[in-house]
C-alpha positions as CSV (number, residue, x, y, z in Angstrom):
1,X,15.4,-31.1,10.8
2,X,15.8,-27.0,11.2
3,X,12.9,-25.5,13.0
4,X,11.1,-22.3,11.9
5,X,12.1,-19.1,13.5
6,X,8.2,-18.0,14.4
7,X,8.8,-14.3,15.0
8,X,9.3,-11.4,13.0
9,X,12.6,-10.0,11.8
10,X,15.2,-9.0,13.7
11,X,16.6,-5.9,11.7
12,X,19.2,-5.2,14.0
13,X,21.1,-8.5,13.0
14,X,20.2,-7.3,9.6
15,X,22.1,-4.0,9.5
16,X,24.6,-5.8,12.1
17,X,24.5,-8.1,8.6
18,X,25.1,-5.1,6.1
19,X,27.6,-3.7,7.8
20,X,29.6,-6.5,7.9
21,X,29.7,-6.6,4.2
22,X,31.0,-3.3,4.1
23,X,33.6,-3.4,7.1
24,X,34.4,-7.5,8.1
25,X,36.8,-5.9,10.8
26,X,34.2,-3.9,12.1
27,X,31.4,-6.7,13.6
28,X,33.3,-9.2,16.4
29,X,31.9,-11.9,18.5
30,X,30.7,-11.2,21.7
31,X,28.3,-12.5,24.9
32,X,24.9,-12.0,25.3
33,X,22.8,-11.9,28.3
34,X,22.3,-15.1,28.6
35,X,26.1,-16.5,27.7
36,X,25.6,-17.0,23.9
37,X,27.9,-16.3,21.5
38,X,26.1,-13.1,19.1
39,X,27.6,-10.9,16.4
40,X,27.7,-7.6,17.8
41,X,29.5,-4.3,15.9
42,X,33.4,-2.9,17.3
43,X,32.2,1.0,17.2
44,X,35.3,2.1,17.8
45,X,37.3,0.1,15.0
46,X,34.3,1.8,13.0
47,X,35.1,4.8,14.2
48,X,38.3,5.0,12.6
49,X,36.7,3.1,9.2
50,X,34.9,7.2,9.1
51,X,36.8,9.2,10.8
52,X,37.1,11.7,7.8
53,X,33.4,11.6,8.2
54,X,31.7,10.9,11.4
55,X,29.9,13.8,13.3
56,X,29.8,12.4,17.2
57,X,28.9,14.5,20.6
58,X,27.4,18.2,20.7
59,X,28.7,19.1,17.0
60,X,26.7,21.8,14.9
61,X,24.5,19.6,12.4
62,X,21.9,19.6,10.2
63,X,19.1,17.2,11.9
64,X,15.6,16.6,13.4
65,X,15.7,15.2,16.9
66,X,12.9,15.1,19.4
67,X,12.6,13.0,22.9
68,X,12.5,8.8,22.0
69,X,13.9,9.7,18.6
70,X,16.6,7.0,19.6
71,X,14.1,4.5,21.7
72,X,11.9,4.5,18.6
73,X,15.0,3.1,16.3
74,X,15.3,0.9,19.2
75,X,11.6,0.0,18.8
76,X,11.3,-0.3,15.3
77,X,14.1,-2.8,14.7
78,X,13.1,-5.1,17.5
79,X,11.4,-8.5,16.5
80,X,8.2,-9.9,17.3
81,X,6.8,-13.0,18.7
82,X,3.1,-12.3,17.3
83,X,1.4,-13.4,13.8
84,X,-1.5,-13.5,12.2
85,X,-4.8,-15.7,12.5
86,X,-7.2,-16.1,9.0
87,X,-10.8,-15.2,10.1
88,X,-12.8,-17.0,7.4
89,X,-16.4,-15.5,9.1
90,X,-15.9,-11.8,8.6
91,X,-13.4,-12.3,5.0
92,X,-15.4,-11.7,1.9
93,X,-15.0,-14.5,-1.2
94,X,-11.4,-16.0,1.3
95,X,-10.7,-18.9,-1.1
96,X,-9.7,-16.6,-4.6
97,X,-9.5,-12.6,-3.1
98,X,-5.4,-11.3,-3.1
99,X,-7.1,-8.0,-1.3
100,X,-5.6,-8.4,2.6
101,X,-6.9,-6.6,5.6
102,X,-5.1,-7.0,8.5
103,X,-7.1,-6.0,12.2
104,X,-4.6,-4.6,14.8
105,X,-1.8,-2.5,15.9
106,X,0.4,-1.2,12.8
107,X,4.0,-1.1,13.8
108,X,3.3,-5.2,15.1
109,X,1.5,-5.4,11.6
110,X,4.7,-3.4,9.7
111,X,7.1,-5.9,11.8
112,X,4.7,-9.3,10.6
113,X,5.4,-8.1,7.1
114,X,8.8,-7.4,6.5
115,X,10.0,-11.0,4.9
116,X,6.5,-11.0,2.9
117,X,6.3,-8.1,1.4
118,X,9.6,-6.6,1.1
119,X,10.0,-4.6,-1.6
120,X,6.9,-6.0,-3.5
121,X,4.5,-2.4,-2.1
122,X,4.3,0.2,-5.3
123,X,2.5,2.9,-3.7
124,X,1.0,3.3,0.0
125,X,-0.8,6.0,1.2
126,X,-1.5,6.7,4.9
127,X,-3.8,9.4,6.6
128,X,-2.3,9.3,10.3
129,X,-4.6,11.0,12.7
130,X,-3.0,14.7,13.2
131,X,-1.8,16.5,16.0
132,X,-4.2,18.8,17.1
133,X,-4.3,17.8,21.0
134,X,-7.8,16.9,21.3
135,X,-7.0,13.4,18.4
136,X,-5.9,10.1,20.2
137,X,-2.4,8.4,18.7
138,X,-0.9,5.3,19.7
139,X,0.7,4.1,22.7
140,X,4.3,2.8,22.0
141,X,6.4,2.1,24.8
142,X,9.7,3.8,24.3
143,X,10.7,3.2,27.7
144,X,11.5,-1.0,27.6
145,X,14.6,-2.4,26.3
146,X,14.5,-5.2,22.4
147,X,14.2,-8.4,24.8
148,X,11.0,-6.5,27.5
149,X,9.3,-5.7,23.9
150,X,9.8,-8.8,22.3
151,X,7.8,-10.4,25.5
152,X,5.6,-7.9,25.7
153,X,4.6,-8.0,22.6
154,X,4.3,-12.0,23.3
155,X,1.3,-11.7,25.5
156,X,-2.4,-10.9,25.3
157,X,-3.6,-7.3,25.7
158,X,-5.6,-7.9,28.7
159,X,-7.2,-3.9,27.7
160,X,-7.1,-4.1,23.9
161,X,-6.1,-1.1,24.1
162,X,-2.6,0.9,23.1
163,X,-4.2,4.4,22.9
164,X,-3.5,7.5,24.6
165,X,-4.8,11.0,24.6
166,X,-1.8,13.3,23.3
167,X,-2.4,17.1,24.8
168,X,-0.3,19.5,25.4
169,X,-0.4,19.2,28.4
170,X,2.1,16.1,28.3
171,X,4.5,18.3,28.1
172,X,5.6,16.1,24.6
173,X,3.4,17.9,23.0
174,X,5.1,17.0,19.2
175,X,7.4,14.3,20.7
176,X,5.6,11.8,20.9
177,X,3.5,12.4,17.7
178,X,7.0,12.0,15.4
179,X,8.3,8.5,17.7
180,X,5.0,7.0,16.9
181,X,5.3,8.4,12.9
182,X,9.0,8.1,12.6
183,X,8.9,3.9,13.8
184,X,6.0,3.4,11.3
185,X,7.9,4.6,7.9
186,X,11.0,3.4,8.9
187,X,9.6,0.1,8.4
188,X,7.5,1.0,5.2
189,X,10.2,2.0,3.2
190,X,11.4,-1.4,3.6
191,X,8.3,-2.6,1.7
192,X,8.1,0.0,-1.2
193,X,9.7,-1.4,-4.2
194,X,12.4,0.1,-5.7
195,X,9.6,2.6,-7.7
196,X,7.6,3.1,-5.5
197,X,6.0,5.6,-3.4
198,X,5.2,7.1,-0.3
199,X,1.7,9.6,0.0
200,X,1.1,10.8,3.8
201,X,-2.0,13.3,4.5
202,X,-1.2,15.8,7.6
203,X,-2.0,19.1,7.8
204,X,0.2,22.8,9.1
205,X,0.4,20.9,12.3
206,X,2.9,18.5,11.8
207,X,4.6,19.1,7.8
208,X,7.3,20.6,8.7
209,X,8.6,17.9,11.1
210,X,7.4,15.3,9.5
211,X,8.7,16.5,5.7
212,X,12.2,16.5,7.2
213,X,11.6,13.3,9.1
214,X,10.6,11.7,5.5
215,X,13.4,13.1,4.2
216,X,16.2,11.4,6.8
217,X,13.9,8.4,6.4
218,X,13.5,8.7,2.5
219,X,16.2,10.4,1.6
220,X,15.7,14.8,0.0
221,X,16.6,13.2,-3.2
222,X,13.6,11.6,-3.8
223,X,11.4,14.1,-2.4
224,X,8.6,14.1,-5.3
225,X,6.5,16.9,-4.4
226,X,4.1,18.5,-1.7
227,X,0.1,18.5,-2.9
228,X,-1.8,20.4,-1.9
229,X,-5.7,19.0,-0.9
230,X,-8.2,21.8,-0.7
231,X,-11.6,21.0,1.2
232,X,-14.2,23.6,3.0
233,X,-13.1,26.5,5.1
234,X,-13.1,24.8,9.0
235,X,-15.4,27.3,11.2
236,X,-12.6,27.8,14.1
237,X,-10.4,29.8,12.6
238,X,-9.6,32.8,14.5
239,X,-6.8,34.8,11.7
240,X,-7.2,32.7,8.2
241,X,-9.8,30.2,7.5
242,X,-7.8,27.4,7.1
243,X,-9.0,24.9,4.0
244,X,-6.3,23.1,3.2
245,X,-4.8,19.8,4.3
246,X,-1.3,18.5,3.1
247,X,0.3,15.4,1.4
248,X,3.5,14.7,1.1
249,X,4.9,12.6,-1.9
250,X,8.5,10.6,-1.7
251,X,9.7,8.2,-3.8
252,X,12.0,4.5,-2.9
253,X,14.2,5.2,-5.7
254,X,13.5,8.6,-7.6
255,X,15.6,7.4,-10.0
256,X,13.8,4.6,-11.2
257,X,10.1,6.2,-11.2
258,X,8.7,7.1,-14.2
259,X,9.6,10.7,-14.9
260,X,6.4,11.1,-16.3
261,X,3.3,11.2,-14.1
262,X,-1.0,11.3,-15.8
263,X,-3.8,11.2,-14.8
264,X,-7.0,11.1,-16.6
265,X,-9.3,14.5,-17.5
266,X,-11.8,14.2,-15.1
267,X,-15.3,14.0,-16.9
268,X,-13.7,12.8,-20.1
269,X,-15.0,9.0,-19.9
270,X,-18.7,10.1,-19.6
271,X,-18.5,12.6,-22.3
272,X,-17.5,10.5,-24.7
273,X,-20.3,8.6,-23.4
274,X,-22.3,10.9,-24.7
275,X,-20.4,11.4,-28.1
276,X,-20.6,7.5,-29.1
277,X,-24.4,7.7,-28.6
278,X,-24.8,11.2,-30.8
279,X,-22.9,8.8,-32.8
280,X,-25.2,6.3,-32.8
281,X,-28.3,8.5,-33.2
282,X,-26.7,11.2,-36.1
283,X,-24.6,8.6,-38.1
284,X,-22.7,10.1,-40.6
285,X,-24.4,13.4,-39.6
286,X,-21.8,15.2,-37.9
287,X,-23.1,18.7,-38.3
288,X,-26.3,17.7,-36.1
289,X,-24.0,15.4,-33.9
290,X,-21.5,18.7,-33.2
291,X,-24.7,20.9,-31.7
292,X,-26.3,18.5,-30.2
293,X,-22.6,17.7,-28.1
294,X,-22.4,21.8,-27.9
295,X,-25.3,22.4,-26.0
296,X,-24.9,19.4,-23.8
297,X,-22.0,20.7,-22.4
298,X,-24.0,24.0,-21.8
299,X,-26.2,21.7,-19.3
300,X,-23.7,20.4,-17.8
301,X,-22.4,23.5,-16.5
302,X,-21.5,22.5,-13.1
303,X,-21.0,19.4,-13.6
304,X,-16.7,18.3,-14.5
305,X,-17.4,17.7,-18.1
306,X,-17.9,21.5,-18.5
307,X,-14.6,21.9,-18.7
308,X,-14.0,19.6,-21.6
309,X,-16.5,22.0,-23.7
310,X,-13.8,22.9,-25.6
311,X,-14.2,19.6,-27.8
312,X,-17.4,20.5,-28.9
313,X,-16.7,19.2,-32.6
314,X,-18.0,15.9,-33.9
315,X,-15.9,13.4,-36.8
316,X,-15.6,10.5,-38.6
317,X,-12.9,10.1,-36.0
318,X,-14.7,11.8,-32.8
319,X,-15.5,14.3,-30.6
320,X,-12.0,17.2,-31.3
321,X,-11.4,20.7,-30.8
322,X,-9.7,23.2,-33.5
323,X,-6.5,24.6,-32.0
324,X,-4.1,27.5,-33.1
325,X,-1.1,26.0,-35.9
326,X,0.8,28.0,-34.4
327,X,3.5,29.0,-31.2
328,X,6.0,31.3,-30.0
329,X,9.8,30.4,-31.3
330,X,7.8,27.7,-33.8
331,X,9.6,26.9,-37.4
332,X,9.4,29.8,-39.4
333,X,9.2,28.8,-43.1
334,X,6.5,28.7,-46.1
335,X,3.5,26.9,-45.4
336,X,1.9,25.0,-48.4
337,X,-1.8,24.1,-48.7
338,X,-1.0,20.4,-51.0
339,X,-4.7,20.7,-52.2
340,X,-4.2,24.0,-54.1
341,X,-0.7,24.8,-53.9
342,X,-1.2,28.2,-52.6
343,X,0.9,29.7,-49.4
344,X,-0.4,30.2,-45.9
345,X,0.5,33.2,-43.9
346,X,2.4,32.8,-40.8
347,X,1.3,35.3,-38.3
348,X,4.1,37.7,-36.7
349,X,5.9,36.4,-34.0
350,X,4.6,33.1,-34.5
351,X,6.3,29.8,-36.0
352,X,4.2,26.3,-36.8
353,X,4.4,23.8,-34.9
354,X,5.3,21.3,-37.4
355,X,7.2,21.1,-40.8
356,X,5.5,20.9,-44.4
357,X,5.3,16.7,-44.5
358,X,4.2,16.8,-40.8
359,X,1.3,19.4,-42.2
360,X,0.9,17.2,-45.8
361,X,0.0,13.9,-42.9
362,X,-1.9,15.8,-41.3
363,X,-4.4,17.0,-44.1
364,X,-4.2,13.6,-45.5
365,X,-5.4,12.0,-42.3
366,X,-8.7,15.1,-41.9
367,X,-6.8,16.2,-38.7
368,X,-6.9,19.6,-40.2
369,X,-9.3,22.4,-40.8
370,X,-9.2,24.8,-43.1
371,X,-11.4,28.0,-42.4
372,X,-10.2,29.0,-46.3
373,X,-7.9,27.6,-48.5
374,X,-5.1,30.6,-46.5
375,X,-6.4,30.5,-42.7
376,X,-5.9,26.7,-41.2
377,X,-6.3,25.1,-37.5
378,X,-5.1,21.7,-35.8
379,X,-8.3,19.2,-34.5
380,X,-7.3,18.1,-31.1
381,X,-9.4,14.8,-30.3
382,X,-10.6,14.4,-26.5
383,X,-9.9,10.3,-26.9
384,X,-6.1,11.1,-28.2
385,X,-5.5,13.9,-25.1
386,X,-7.6,12.4,-23.0
387,X,-4.9,12.4,-19.7
388,X,-2.9,15.4,-18.3
389,X,0.2,15.9,-15.7
390,X,-1.1,15.8,-11.9
391,X,-1.7,19.6,-10.7
392,X,-0.4,20.3,-6.8
393,X,-3.5,21.6,-5.9
394,X,-6.4,19.0,-5.6
395,X,-9.4,19.6,-4.4
396,X,-12.1,17.7,-2.2
397,X,-15.8,19.6,-2.3
398,X,-17.0,20.2,1.3
399,X,-19.2,17.1,2.6
400,X,-18.9,15.1,-0.8
401,X,-16.8,12.3,0.8
402,X,-18.6,12.2,3.8
403,X,-22.3,12.4,2.1
404,X,-21.2,9.5,-0.5
405,X,-19.8,7.5,2.7
406,X,-22.7,8.8,5.0
407,X,-25.0,6.9,1.5
408,X,-22.9,4.0,2.1
409,X,-23.1,3.6,5.4
410,X,-25.5,5.7,7.5
411,X,-24.7,9.3,8.7
412,X,-22.4,10.7,11.1
413,X,-20.3,6.4,10.8
414,X,-17.0,8.4,10.4
415,X,-16.2,11.2,10.8
416,X,-14.0,13.3,7.9
417,X,-13.6,10.9,6.1
418,X,-10.7,11.3,3.0
419,X,-12.2,11.3,-0.7
420,X,-12.0,8.4,-2.5
421,X,-11.7,10.0,-6.3
422,X,-8.7,11.9,-5.2
423,X,-6.9,8.6,-3.9
424,X,-7.3,7.4,-6.8
425,X,-6.1,9.8,-8.7
426,X,-3.1,9.7,-6.3
427,X,-3.2,5.9,-7.7
428,X,-3.8,6.8,-10.8
429,X,-0.1,9.0,-11.1
430,X,2.2,7.0,-9.7
431,X,0.7,2.9,-10.6
432,X,1.2,2.7,-15.0
433,X,0.1,0.2,-17.2
434,X,2.3,-2.0,-16.1
435,X,1.2,-2.2,-12.8
436,X,-1.7,-4.0,-13.4
437,X,-0.9,-6.1,-10.5
438,X,0.8,-4.0,-8.2
439,X,0.6,-3.8,-4.6
440,X,-0.9,-0.4,-3.1
441,X,-0.9,-0.5,1.4
442,X,-2.6,1.9,3.3
443,X,-1.7,1.2,7.1
444,X,-3.7,4.0,9.0
445,X,-7.0,2.2,6.9
446,X,-9.8,4.9,8.9
447,X,-12.9,3.9,7.3
448,X,-11.1,1.9,4.7
449,X,-11.6,4.8,1.8
450,X,-8.0,3.4,0.3
451,X,-9.4,-0.1,-0.6
452,X,-12.9,2.0,-2.0
453,X,-10.3,3.6,-4.4
454,X,-8.8,0.5,-5.3
455,X,-12.5,-1.1,-6.5
456,X,-13.8,2.2,-7.9
457,X,-10.2,2.5,-10.3
458,X,-9.8,-1.0,-10.9
459,X,-13.0,-0.9,-12.6
460,X,-12.7,2.4,-14.3
461,X,-9.2,0.9,-16.3
462,X,-9.6,-2.6,-15.9
463,X,-6.6,-3.1,-13.9
464,X,-6.4,-5.9,-11.0
465,X,-5.1,-3.8,-8.2
466,X,-5.2,-5.2,-4.3
467,X,-5.1,-3.9,-1.4
468,X,-3.4,-4.2,2.1
469,X,-5.2,-2.6,4.7
470,X,-3.7,-2.6,8.8
471,X,-6.8,-0.9,11.0
472,X,-6.0,-0.6,15.1
473,X,-9.8,-2.3,16.4
474,X,-10.3,1.0,18.3
475,X,-13.3,1.1,19.9
476,X,-16.6,3.3,19.0
477,X,-17.4,6.0,21.5
478,X,-20.4,4.4,23.4
479,X,-22.8,7.3,22.9
480,X,-21.1,7.4,18.8
481,X,-23.8,7.3,15.8
482,X,-21.3,4.3,14.4
483,X,-22.1,2.6,18.6
484,X,-25.8,3.3,17.6
485,X,-25.7,1.5,14.2
486,X,-23.8,-1.7,15.8
487,X,-20.1,-1.5,14.9
488,X,-18.3,-2.2,18.0
489,X,-15.0,-1.1,16.6
490,X,-13.0,1.7,13.6
491,X,-11.9,-2.2,12.5
492,X,-15.1,-3.0,12.1
493,X,-16.4,0.1,9.8
494,X,-13.5,-0.6,7.8
495,X,-14.8,-4.0,6.7
496,X,-18.1,-2.7,6.2
497,X,-17.3,0.1,4.2
498,X,-15.6,-2.3,2.0
499,X,-18.1,-5.0,1.7
500,X,-20.5,-2.1,0.6
501,X,-18.1,-0.7,-1.6
502,X,-17.8,-4.5,-3.4
503,X,-21.5,-4.5,-3.7
504,X,-21.8,-0.2,-5.3
505,X,-18.7,-1.3,-8.3
506,X,-20.2,-5.3,-8.6
507,X,-23.5,-2.9,-9.4
508,X,-21.7,-1.3,-12.2
509,X,-21.1,-4.6,-13.6
510,X,-17.6,-5.2,-12.9
511,X,-16.0,-8.5,-12.4
512,X,-13.0,-8.2,-10.9
513,X,-11.7,-9.3,-7.1
514,X,-13.4,-7.3,-4.6
515,X,-13.4,-9.6,-1.8
516,X,-10.7,-9.4,1.2
517,X,-9.1,-11.7,3.4
518,X,-9.3,-10.9,7.1
519,X,-6.1,-11.6,9.6
520,X,-6.6,-10.2,12.9
521,X,-3.3,-9.7,14.7
522,X,-2.7,-12.2,18.0
523,X,0.0,-13.9,20.0
524,X,2.2,-16.5,18.5
525,X,0.5,-19.9,17.5
526,X,3.7,-21.0,19.8
527,X,4.1,-21.5,23.1
528,X,6.8,-20.4,25.1
529,X,8.8,-23.0,25.4
530,X,9.2,-22.6,21.7
531,X,10.9,-19.7,22.2
532,X,13.4,-20.7,25.4
533,X,13.5,-24.7,25.5
534,X,16.4,-24.6,27.4
535,X,14.0,-22.5,31.2
536,X,11.8,-25.3,30.8
537,X,11.5,-27.0,34.4
538,X,11.8,-30.9,34.0
539,X,9.1,-31.3,36.6
540,X,6.9,-29.5,33.9
541,X,8.2,-31.7,31.1
542,X,4.6,-33.3,31.1
543,X,2.9,-30.1,30.5
544,X,4.2,-29.4,27.1
545,X,4.6,-32.5,24.6
546,X,3.1,-30.3,22.3
547,X,5.0,-27.2,21.5
548,X,1.8,-25.2,20.2
549,X,-1.1,-23.5,22.1
550,X,-4.5,-25.8,22.4
551,X,-7.4,-23.2,20.6
552,X,-4.8,-22.4,17.4
553,X,-6.2,-23.9,14.2
554,X,-3.9,-25.3,11.6
555,X,-4.8,-22.9,9.7
556,X,-3.5,-20.8,12.0
557,X,-0.5,-22.2,11.9
558,X,-0.6,-22.1,8.0
559,X,-0.2,-18.0,8.0
560,X,2.5,-17.8,10.1
561,X,4.6,-20.2,8.0
562,X,3.8,-18.5,5.4
563,X,4.7,-15.2,7.6
564,X,7.8,-17.6,8.4
565,X,8.9,-18.1,5.8
566,X,8.0,-14.8,3.3
567,X,5.3,-16.7,1.5
568,X,2.1,-14.0,-0.2
569,X,-0.5,-14.0,2.5
570,X,-2.9,-13.4,-0.2
571,X,-2.0,-16.8,-2.3
572,X,-4.7,-19.3,-3.2
573,X,-5.1,-22.5,-0.4
574,X,-5.6,-25.9,-1.4
575,X,-7.2,-28.5,1.5
576,X,-5.7,-32.2,0.0
577,X,-5.9,-35.5,1.7
578,X,-3.6,-37.3,1.2
579,X,-3.5,-41.2,3.3
580,X,-6.1,-40.1,5.5
581,X,-4.4,-36.4,6.5
582,X,-4.8,-33.4,6.1
583,X,-2.2,-31.6,3.7
584,X,-2.4,-27.5,2.8
585,X,-1.3,-26.9,-0.6
586,X,-0.5,-22.8,-0.8
587,X,-0.2,-21.6,-4.8
588,X,0.3,-25.3,-6.1
589,X,3.5,-25.7,-4.8
590,X,4.3,-23.1,-3.3
591,X,4.4,-24.5,0.3
592,X,3.0,-27.9,1.6
593,X,2.2,-27.9,5.0
594,X,0.7,-31.0,7.3
595,X,-0.3,-30.6,10.8
596,X,-1.3,-33.8,11.7
597,X,-0.2,-33.6,15.6
598,X,-1.4,-37.2,16.5
599,X,1.3,-39.0,15.5
600,X,0.5,-40.7,12.5
601,X,3.5,-39.2,9.3
602,X,4.9,-41.9,8.5
603,X,7.3,-43.1,5.5
604,X,4.4,-43.5,3.4
605,X,2.5,-40.8,3.5
606,X,6.4,-39.0,3.0
607,X,7.2,-40.2,0.6
608,X,3.4,-39.7,-1.6
609,X,4.0,-36.2,-0.1
610,X,6.9,-35.6,-1.7
611,X,6.1,-37.0,-5.3
612,X,4.4,-33.6,-5.4
613,X,7.3,-31.8,-5.5
614,X,6.7,-28.6,-3.1
615,X,9.3,-25.5,-2.9
616,X,8.8,-25.8,1.1
617,X,7.6,-28.1,3.5
618,X,6.5,-28.1,7.0
619,X,5.4,-31.1,10.0
620,X,4.3,-30.9,13.2
621,X,7.1,-31.9,15.2
622,X,4.2,-34.2,17.5
623,X,2.9,-35.6,13.8
624,X,5.7,-38.1,13.3
625,X,5.0,-41.7,14.1
626,X,8.7,-42.1,16.0
627,X,12.0,-40.0,15.7
628,X,12.9,-42.3,13.3
629,X,10.4,-40.8,10.9
630,X,11.6,-37.4,11.5
631,X,15.4,-38.3,10.5
632,X,14.7,-39.8,7.4
633,X,12.1,-36.8,6.3
634,X,15.1,-34.8,4.6
635,X,16.5,-37.8,3.4
636,X,13.1,-39.2,1.8
637,X,13.1,-35.5,-0.1
638,X,16.2,-35.2,-1.4
639,X,16.0,-38.1,-3.2
640,X,12.3,-37.6,-4.1
641,X,12.4,-33.8,-4.5
642,X,15.9,-32.9,-3.8
643,X,14.7,-29.0,-4.4
644,X,12.3,-29.3,-1.6
645,X,12.9,-27.5,1.7
646,X,11.8,-29.3,4.9
647,X,11.5,-27.7,8.0
648,X,9.1,-28.5,11.3
649,X,7.6,-27.1,14.2
């Protein structure tokens, strides 16, 4: 019976496999450090295959390079033997939610999610730490080889901290930051769907380098926009007061991303609600309703709805504005009033925006206002023109996001949060009506603004987008307002923001999913002997009757199995008792797992489990009654449930 590998995929091996598909003669066999046989690339032969295109040595070429880039690529590709452990007590609606919050290093998280969410994420938004010389960045040890990284990743970090200051005195001011972001962006690209997009917030310090990195990873042809995010002026400026940041937008494959993006005009919903109220008050007295609507717009002068004030008239169809029916370069012909037969004169150097038959239809539908029998205007309705092409500049009013977060969590808990309303616009831009339950990811979660944006947007349009957030449990400063409020780490702040944002959305009578599963990155559930059984000394054999660490639960094992098999970590999980043994069923029959460790799994149990016809089934080695039962398991499933894939731990 095959064993699950129980570690993240080796991306180097996958790359070699792709080279083998293109150039079979360039992949050969070689000995590894343990004397075993492995596949390796014959670079001399590959150079021959690419002799017209290969660039070697110090030749001039267009690219971005820095100390540490090669090591970052090596580390990004190296597998890790870590896992995600569920934490029910910190979750909300654990059994039913499809949202995930992962606590731990995002480099590890991105590796662990490679198989489960490969090509499934519709949108990624990240706000990485900016390279200001004072911020902290993730410290990845790029001096070690892949084997050392694998071994280190399988040990507990006693300090629980992988942060280092990236100061100008470091001597690698740009290089450290670029190395950190490069590895993570490479891994994130694999997770994007073919029509997926990524938004990366950044400021002036690294925007130029970041755009070059993104063009290298995602392809220059997949660049969509460099959005300016306008905010408050900074008081520390010497020459120019910088009041903006950026969001770089790249597609996985721009050719399959919808050509037209749109967002809902700000204030539309509030205005439509007022129109509905006035129609309820005045009925068919549209003149009085229109007068009150115009007054309402005037009273809302300081709010976004004021920009819609041209839609100040009401008729049976709704609120509308009157537009000029002509345009430069329009159609020049003699238009006739279909009611009177009189010609309607055309202004000089203008043309009609429709032909006679379309004009007749508009008149019939009541979409034309006759100022006089020979002077007309076209009615444009608010509910039919409520979308616009996203602008290249977004505005975040000074302190607005901070004030809203303070109202949720308390003042000073998190500095400089992003605006959830702007992130909601980004999500709205890149998701269509067909993306009802798409995945939105943020692996620099911070105060969990992205989760808040997903909740709020779902409540507004009734869709069911879900999120995957990742946040390092960075300790809160002992003198911070967050620490004084009882938060130990930034991850704790993130989780509480999600809970309170959920309550706020619930107050709006939204009945959708506002829960989240908390999963924490930890060392593998498997003892070291699982990965290197040949190194076990004979005199210690009795210590390893079981190859699973003693402090791990059955649910811990289930989630590592789901990771290894690439099963969605948000699928519903049900526990059933079969012949007195606990069996986990994931999404009905997608996966069945029995982690009984007392030797009670016999052929009768296996036969009953096979009647459920799961797509996959997994057992613990220590659970089988004897070796004969283990040998017969695959044969039993082959007879009773031939489509089932059987593996063990």
